[in-house]
N, C-alpha and C positions, 0 to 999 in steps of 0.2 A: 589415570595413573597406569603407567607401564608395569606391568609384571613379571615378578623375578622366578624367574626358576633355579629350581636347587634336586641334586643327586641320591635320592633314598638309596642305601647299603640296608639289606636284610640281612639279620646272620643267621646261622644254622645251627638250630641245639639236635641234642645228643637224644639216644630211642629214649630215654626219660623225659625228655623237655628241658633241657638244665642246659645254660648255656655258659661252655665253658669259657674263661676270662680271656687266654690264648684267644679266643677268635675276634674276640673287639679290640686288643692289644694286633692283631694281627689286619681290620680292615678302617682300621680308624687313621687317617692321613691327617698332613697338615690344612686341609683345609674342610676335614669337619667343623661344624660350627653347636652341634648338639646329638647328645645320645640320649636316645630315649626307651627305657626295657621295661615290664613291668617287675612290681614285688614278685608276685606268687602268680600262676596262673590261673585265669579261672576255671579249666577246664578238665585242669590232671592236678594243681596244686601246687605243681611244684614249685620250691622259694629257690628264688635265682640269691648268686650272690652279689648283692646290689652292692657292698660296702664297697669289696674290692673291684668292680665294676667301674664306678665314680673314683676313685682314685685309679684307674688306668686314663679316666677321661681327662680327670684334674693334670696327668703329666706330660697330655698334650694340649693342656690350655682350650678344652673344648668342655662347653654345659652338658652337667649332666640331669636328667629328671628323669623319674621312675611315677608311673600306677601305682598304687598302692590300692587298689577299690578293695581288693578282692583281700589283702592282706590287715585293711586295718580291722580292731578289733578280736581278731584270732591268735596273731602274734605282733609280738613288740614289733613297733616302728619307730625308731629316734632319729628327726633328719639330721641331729648333730651329730650323734653317731655313723648313720648311714652316711655324712657327707656327702648329702644330695642337695642339687643347686636350686631344684623345682620339684613336686611331689603333688601330686593331687588324690581324692579321697573322694568315696558318689554317700553321704547317707544312707542310701536304703539296704546299702550291706551292712549295717550296725544300728537298727533298727531307731533308724530319725526319719524322717518323713521324705519321701519319694518327689524327686526334683531338686534334693536344692548336696551342692557338693560343696567342696571349697581346695585354692589351691596354695598349696606354699611354695613361697619367692623369698629365698636366701638375701637377705640386704648386700644391695649392690649389682643387682640383678636387674637390667633395666629390660621393660617388656613394652612391646605396643598393646596403643589400646586394643581391645577385642570388639567395641562398640565404643566411640567418638561421642561428644556432648556433655554429659554432668561429668563432676567428677568423683563419683562413687565408686566405691569397692580401688580405692587409691588412684583414682584416674585409669584404669584398666578396662572396668566396664560398667556402663555410665545405662542411667535408671534406677527408678526404686527398690531399693532391698526390699527384699522379701524374709522380715523380719520375724513371725513364727516360724518360719524354716530354718531361718538363721539359729533362732534360742533353741530350737528344735535337735539341732545339729551338737551344738555344742553341748547341750545336757548328754548324748545318746555318746558323743564321746568319751565326756565322764567316767558316765556307768561303763563303757568299756573301756575303761581302764581298768574298773574293780573286778573284772569279769575276765579279763586274760588266765588268772587262775585259776577258772574253768577249762580253759581249753584240753588239758590232761585230764580231766573227765571225758568231755567230747572224743580225742583221742581213740581214749578204750573203747568208746560206742565202736569208731567208726573202724578200730580195726576188729571187735568184735563182729560187724558187721560182714567183713570181708572174710573173715573166715564162715562166716556160717555160709554164705554163697559159692566159696571154694569147693566145700563141704559136699556142698548139693551139684556143685557144677566143677569136680576136678582138671576142668583143664582151664578155668576161666583166670584171666591175664591183666596183672596191674600197670596199669595207665597213668606215668609219674612217676618220681624218684623214692624210692621206697623210705629215706632218710628225713630231703628234705623237702617236707609236702606240708602242705597247711592242715592243722587237723581234723580238719570238718569235711576234708573231701574226699570222697570216694569217685575214682573212675575204673572200669573194669570193662574187658573186652570179653562178653560169652561168646564161645565159638557155637554156629552152630543158630544160635538165635537173635533173631534182629532186634536191635533196641526198642527200635517204634511200637512194634509188636506188643514186647513187655508192658512195655509205658501204659499203653492202653491197656490190657492184660491187669498187670496189680491196679492201677487205679479204680479197677471196679471193687477193691477192697480199701479203698481210701489209702492205699499210698502212693505219693507224690518224686518220683525225682524223672530223670529227664535224658536222652538217645543222644545227647550232644552238651554245649553251654545254653542256657538260658538266651542268648540270644540268637543262638540257632538251630530252636528249638522249632520243630516242624519244616525243618530245610532239606529236599530229598536229596541235596549235596552232602558226602563226608566230611568231617570239620577237618577243615585245614591244620589245626594244632594236632591232629594222630596224623594225618598225614604229613607234615612237615617231619613228628619226629619216629618215620620211617613205617607206618602201619600202614596193608594193603588194606584200600579200599575194602571190600569186605569187612576187614576187622574195623574199622571203623565204624562201618554199619551197623556190627557186633556190639558195639559200646554204650553203656547206662553211665551215670553219671549221678550221683547220691550227695547229698548236700545238708550235711548235720547241723542243730544250734543251739542253742543254751535251752531251747525245749524240750529236746528232742529227749527220750528217756530209754529206758532199757528194754521196756515194753514196749517202747515202739521197734527200736532191732526186733527183739524177738515176731513180733506181728510181722513183720516185713520180709523174715528168712519164712515164716511157716507159709505166709502167702505165696510168694516166691514158690517151694514145695507143693504145692497144693497147684499152681499154674502152673506147672511144667509136669506133675500128674497128668491135669486135663487134656495138654497136647499129646501127651506120651498113648492118650487114650481115642484123641480123635483121628 
């Protein structure tokens, strides 16, 4: 079969990683068939104005998809309220089994099959379904609805961690939107401190975090997310990312701040 080519337009975000709706309004054309924008960024936690963006796409009779993988279980996600045509989630982000996900498709939206053969999964993906993981995904989603009320508690802990780090490193800079941000995500640039070095140093204290997203961890290249936000390569290399969960306690935060203070003191004496 012949190949079909499509032109992809990438939209710029501001210094907070936020996409202004006008950026989409200016970029969309009569030829645009699909807009795909993440609900929340996985590295800095910035939450996008999906409802408004989807409305702009629909004004131009264009389908709208959002990647809500990072948002599920952390903030309220309602496909009817957002008005999206398609939405993707991944189970491992809200304590479901790894390797299972789901695609929401609004009734009336027709998609080409990904894998041809059997009629499983509404004819979109042939092959025997992984029933145990599907059940696990459903149960985890059900539990996630009940744990959304704990988001404020996680946010308080995240803000305490940020304040503690900034007290130790006054020049620390937040990466991400101050208000429109996931409650569990904290990304900071720590001037003069390489993120990779801190990851290794704090690992000795049992503290786990990353110098980028989990997808980019270990890569020598600066994260494209921070570069797109206007950070320099040096600022991107000096960034660290903490991700909190329902299991994170105030004691964990205190231990992290204490361990960081110890590491900084050791660095000064070297």
